[in-house]
C-alpha positions in Angstrom: 72.4 -5.1 86.4 69.4 -2.7 86.3 67.8 -2.9 89.7 64.2 -1.7 89.7 63.2 -3.1 93.1 64.0 -6.1 95.3 62.0 -8.4 93.0 62.8 -7.0 89.5 66.4 -7.0 88.3 67.3 -6.9 84.6 70.8 -8.0 83.4 72.6 -5.5 81.2 73.0 -8.2 78.5 69.3 -7.7 77.6 70.0 -4.2 76.4 71.4 -3.2 73.0 73.2 0.2 73.0 74.0 2.3 70.0 75.6 5.7 69.9 75.1 8.7 67.6 76.1 12.3 67.3 74.2 14.5 69.8 72.6 17.8 69.2 72.5 20.8 71.4 75.4 22.7 73.1 78.9 21.4 73.2 80.8 23.3 70.5 83.1 21.2 68.3 82.7 18.3 70.7 79.2 17.7 69.3 80.6 17.4 65.8 83.3 14.9 66.7 81.9 12.6 69.5 79.0 10.1 69.4 77.7 10.9 72.8 73.9 10.3 72.3 72.9 6.9 73.7 70.2 4.9 72.0 69.1 1.8 74.1 66.9 -1.0 72.7 65.2 -3.6 74.9 63.0 -6.4 73.7 60.1 -6.3 76.2 58.2 -9.4 74.9 61.3 -11.7 75.1 62.6 -10.7 78.5 62.4 -13.3 81.3 63.3 -10.7 83.9 59.9 -9.2 84.3 57.0 -11.0 85.9 54.1 -11.7 83.4 51.7 -9.2 85.0 54.3 -6.4 85.1 55.2 -7.1 81.5 51.6 -7.0 80.4 51.0 -3.7 82.2 54.2 -2.3 80.8 53.2 -3.2 77.2 49.7 -1.8 77.7 50.9 1.5 79.2 53.7 2.1 76.8 52.1 0.5 73.7 52.6 3.8 71.7 56.3 3.7 72.4 56.9 0.0 71.3 58.1 -0.9 67.9 56.5 -3.6 65.7 59.0 -6.1 67.2 57.9 -5.1 70.7 61.1 -3.3 71.5 61.2 -0.1 73.5 63.7 2.5 72.4 65.1 4.9 75.0 67.4 7.7 74.0 69.4 10.3 76.0 71.6 13.2 74.9 71.4 15.1 78.1 75.1 14.9 78.9 78.3 15.3 76.9 79.6 11.8 77.5 78.4 8.4 76.6 78.5 6.8 80.0 76.3 9.4 81.7 73.8 9.1 78.8 73.8 5.3 79.1 73.1 5.7 82.8 70.3 8.2 82.0 68.7 5.7 79.6 68.8 3.0 82.2 67.3 5.4 84.8 64.5 6.4 82.4 63.6 2.7 81.8 63.8 2.0 85.5 61.3 4.8 86.2 59.0 3.4 83.4 59.1 -0.1 84.9 58.6 1.2 88.4 55.5 3.0 87.3 53.8 -0.3 86.4 55.5 -2.6 88.9 52.8 -2.1 91.6 49.4 -3.6 90.8 46.9 -0.8 90.7 44.3 -0.8 93.5 40.8 -1.0 92.0 38.5 1.8 92.8 35.5 0.8 95.0 32.5 3.0 94.0 30.8 4.6 97.0 27.4 6.3 97.3 27.3 10.0 98.0 26.4 11.0 101.6 23.0 12.3 102.5 24.4 15.7 103.4 26.4 16.0 100.1 23.2 15.3 98.1 21.3 17.8 100.3 23.9 20.5 99.7 24.0 19.9 96.0 20.2 20.2 95.8 20.2 23.3 97.9 22.8 24.9 95.7 20.8 24.1 92.6 17.7 25.6 94.1 19.6 28.8 95.2 21.0 29.2 91.7 17.6 28.7 90.1 16.1 31.3 92.4 18.9 33.8 91.5 18.2 33.3 87.8 14.5 33.7 88.3 15.1 37.0 90.1 16.9 38.3 87.0 13.8 37.9 84.8 11.6 40.8 84.1 8.3 40.6 86.0 5.2 39.4 84.1 2.1 41.6 84.5 -1.3 40.0 83.9 -4.2 42.3 83.0 
């Protein structure tokens, strides 16, 4: 069971794991052992995510979804399968956690009187500085 928070729990039966040979360090072990974990999860078909969380997930990670609305998470960080499987699950948990909370809408505010005044004063000061750089104009 992948526990994201107290309301979101996903059974491991929803995930499909495959294993492949991993790159990177490890010597002959890399050439012999399929330690890279590849996890697939059908986001659109899951019943474990609330509708709003699923919609936010699919919107935020749309570029990572396949045509079948599956997300593919891989890990080859470690030299053994079990730790790479756990790493895949942790990556997915972090992704779901990032969209689990409903975002707080921003309420636009007006700038304060003093901030407007400071901005105008800075603009005037900069303008005066630039005017002082010009060569004087002499009228005959």
